[in-house]
SEFIGU-870532 format. One line per 4 residues: number of its first residue (from 1); their letters; for each residue x, y, z of C-alpha. Coordinates in steps of 0.1 Angstrom, whole numbers, padded with zeros to 4 digits. Layout:
REM SEFIGU-870532
NUM = A = X Y Z  ...
***
This chain:
REM SEFIGU-870532
1 = MGLA = -0253 0224 -0263  -0262 0191 -0278  -0295 0174 -0284  -0311 0163 -0251
5 = FFGL = -0323 0127 -0246  -0338 0121 -0212  -0317 0151 -0199  -0284 0136 -0211
9 = TFDI = -0267 0160 -0236  -0237 0151 -0257  -0214 0172 -0235  -0225 0154 -0203
13 = AAQV = -0226 0120 -0220  -0188 0122 -0226  -0182 0131 -0189  -0205 0103 -0177
17 = RAAL = -0188 0078 -0199  -0153 0089 -0187  -0165 0086 -0151  -0178 0051 -0158
21 = FKQI = -0146 0039 -0173  -0126 0056 -0144  -0147 0038 -0119  -0142 0004 -0137
25 = HEIV = -0105 0010 -0138  -0103 0019 -0101  -0122 -0013 -0091  -0101 -0035 -0114
29 = FHGK = -0067 -0019 -0104  -0073 -0016 -0067  -0091 -0049 -0065  -0057 -0065 -0068
33 = GGYD = -0067 -0091 -0093  -0100 -0099 -0078  -0120 -0084 -0107  -0117 -0083 -0144
37 = WNTI = -0129 -0055 -0167  -0158 -0074 -0183  -0172 -0085 -0149  -0172 -0050 -0136
41 = YNMP = -0186 -0035 -0168  -0216 -0060 -0168  -0221 -0057 -0130  -0254 -0040 -0119
45 = VWLR = -0249 -0003 -0113  -0259 -0005 -0076  -0234 -0033 -0070  -0206 -0015 -0089
49 = KFTF = -0211 0016 -0068  -0212 -0004 -0036  -0180 -0022 -0046  -0163 0010 -0055
53 = TQIQ = -0173 0026 -0022  -0160 -0003 -0002  -0126 -0003 -0019  -0124 0034 -0015
57 = NYYK = -0132 0033 0022  -0107 0004 0027  -0078 0025 0012  -0088 0056 0031
61 = EEQE = -0087 0037 0064  -0054 0021 0054  -0039 0055 0046  -0051 0070 0079
65 = SIKN = -0037 0040 0098  -0003 0044 0082  -0004 0082 0089  -0012 0075 0126
69 = QGKK = 0016 0049 0129  0041 0074 0114  0032 0100 0140  0036 0075 0169
73 = GSQT = 0067 0060 0155  0085 0093 0148  0081 0104 0184  0093 0073 0201
77 = VINS = 0118 0057 0177  0142 0086 0169  0165 0102 0195  0171 0140 0195
81 = DGTI = 0206 0135 0179  0190 0116 0150  0200 0080 0161  0175 0052 0164
85 = KTPE = 0163 0042 0198  0168 0005 0205  0136 -0011 0220  0140 -0024 0255
89 = SLQK = 0134 -0060 0244  0165 -0058 0221  0186 -0041 0247  0181 -0071 0271
93 = ATLN = 0191 -0095 0243  0223 -0078 0231  0252 -0100 0224  0286 -0096 0239
97 = YSQK = 0307 -0083 0211  0338 -0078 0233  0351 -0112 0223  0365 -0109 0188
101 = FTPP = 0365 -0138 0164  0400 -0151 0156  0403 -0176 0129  0423 -0207 0135
105 = PKRP = 0460 -0206 0125  0468 -0216 0089  0486 -0249 0084  0512 -0251 0057
109 = VSYK = 0500 -0269 0026  0521 -0299 0016  0520 -0315 -0018  0531 -0350 -0023
***
């Protein structure tokens, strides 16, 4: 065990430092360009923790929303035989493909 300075030993100091740098990295990375490293490093601790918590909550809610959409979508979009169901709005707007496209007849090329 290392020398204690206000309850912070050398062993714990390394862990605290690593946690600080991880938190800074997470804010900068998941902030999508809104923050730079120096700004977050020099930010007051209370504000950095608040910012980290807000970003963390945002991504948790986003993940849950995607998860819930996947549950709804998999039940209504795929048929039992594995084909994709066509929504009713698209079924009404289907085009008549019975008429095949025939290109115009080719004309002979004449060179003068």
